[in-house]
N, C-alpha and C positions, 0 to 999 in steps of 0.2 A: 504494500500500500504506500503510495507516495504521499508527500506532505499535503498536497492539495486535496487528495481524497480524504485524508485524516481530518483536515480542517473542515471539510464539507460535512462529514459524519458528525463531528463534534458540534458543529453549528446546528445540525438537524436534531441531535440529541438534546441540546439546550432548549430548542424550540419546543420539542415534545415535553420535556420536563416542566417548562414554563406553563404549557397548556394544562398539564396534570396538576400543577400547583394551583392554577385558577379553578380547576374542577374541585379540588379539595376545599378551597375557600368557599365555593358555592354550596357544598354539602356538609361542611364542617359541623354545623349544629343540628343536623338532621339525624335523628335516632336511626340506627341500623344502616347507615349509609356506606359502610366499608365495602360491601359487596358491589354496590353501584359504582363506587369509585374504582375498585379493582377491575370491574368489567369495562368501564370506559377507558381506563389506562391500558388495558390489554388491547382494546380496539385501536387505540392511538399508536401504541408502541409495537404491538404484534405479539408480545409475550411479557412476562413479569419477572425480569431479572432481579437479583437480590438488591442491587443498587436502587432500583425503582421502588421495591418494597420498603427499603429503609427510608427513602424520601417520603413515601406516603405515611408510614408509621410516625415519622418525626413531625410531619405537617399536621397530623391528626392528634398528636400527643398520646399515641397508643404504643404499647410495647411491640417491638419487632416480632416477638413470638406470637402475638395475636394475629398480626397480618400474615405471617408465614403459615400459621395454623389454618387460616381461612383458605389461603392459596393452595395449600397441600390437600385440604379436605375435599374441595370441589374439583371434580375432574374437568370442568370447563376451563379452569385456569391452567396456564402453561408457564413453566419457568425456563423453557428452552425456546429458541427461535422456531417458528412454525413455517410450514410451506405456504406458498401463495394460495393453494387450494387444500382444503381439508376433506379427506375421504373418511366417511364413517359407515362401516358395514354393520347392519343390525344383526344382533344375535339374540333377539327376543325369541320366545318359544316357536312362533309360527315361522320366522325366518330361519332359525336354526334347523327345524325339521325339514324345511323345503330347500335346504342347500346353502345356507349362509356360510357354513364352514368352507365349502368349495369356493365361494366367492373370495373369502379371505386367502385361501391357498393360491388362487389364481392371481390375486393382487400381489401377494408376496413374491410370486415368481416373476410377474411382469415388471414390478417396480423395484425388485431386489431390496425390499424393506420388511422389517418386522413391525408388529403392532407397536404404536407409540413413537415410531421413528419418522424423521423428515428426510426426504431425498437430498442427496448431496447438491443437486442443482437448485434446491429450494422451491421446487415446483409443488410437491405434495407432502402433506403430513397424513399418516395412515393411522386410523383409530377404529375401535369397535364401540358400539353403543348397545346398551342392554335392550332398549326398545326405542324405535323412532316413531311409533304410533301409526305404522302403515301395515298392519298385520294382513289386511286383505290384499296387499300388493306383494306379499312375500315370495321369494326373498328380496329384500330391498336394501338399498344403500343410498347415502346422500353424499353429494359433493357441494360444498359451500351452501348448504340449505336446500339444494335441488334434489328431490327424491327420484330415484330410478327404481322402477318396479320390475318384478319378475326377472331379476338379473341372473344371468348364467355366466359361467366362465367364458363362453364364446362371445358374449356381448361386451366384455370388458375393453377390448381394443377400441371399439367404436365409441364407447363412453369416454375413455381416457383421451382419445384423439381430439375431443372437443375442447380439451384444456391444454393446448399447445403453447399458449402465450408464455 
């Protein structure tokens, strides 16, 4: 990374941290606002690194352990950089019985990823969900909130090719 790239990233981080500080100020006196703040911070930053958790804890006057406890408890929050697109394969009962495990195996082969990992190119983060509420469409998976129904390993290439950006 050259000095210009490092400066650009540093400036971008400062801008994001400033936006998060403004968000904390907005919700500071709202009871139970920590999850809202963490959610918005993750939307802005992409994930919740320890440095960001420390900033939020300090700004709210909360112990860091409380913030990290919330982040580690809820599976929605991530402490590692995530891919541009998030793939979630449903493993609820209907999806599991109708072939959800084969979808997972097919994605693992095609993307060379294990569950919970992000591709080296930063394109995909691969996760499973207990249920996405699409039981009648089983087996189902989601990419960035878009639900794909009756997925088979043979359909995976066509689905993934739509996310070439």
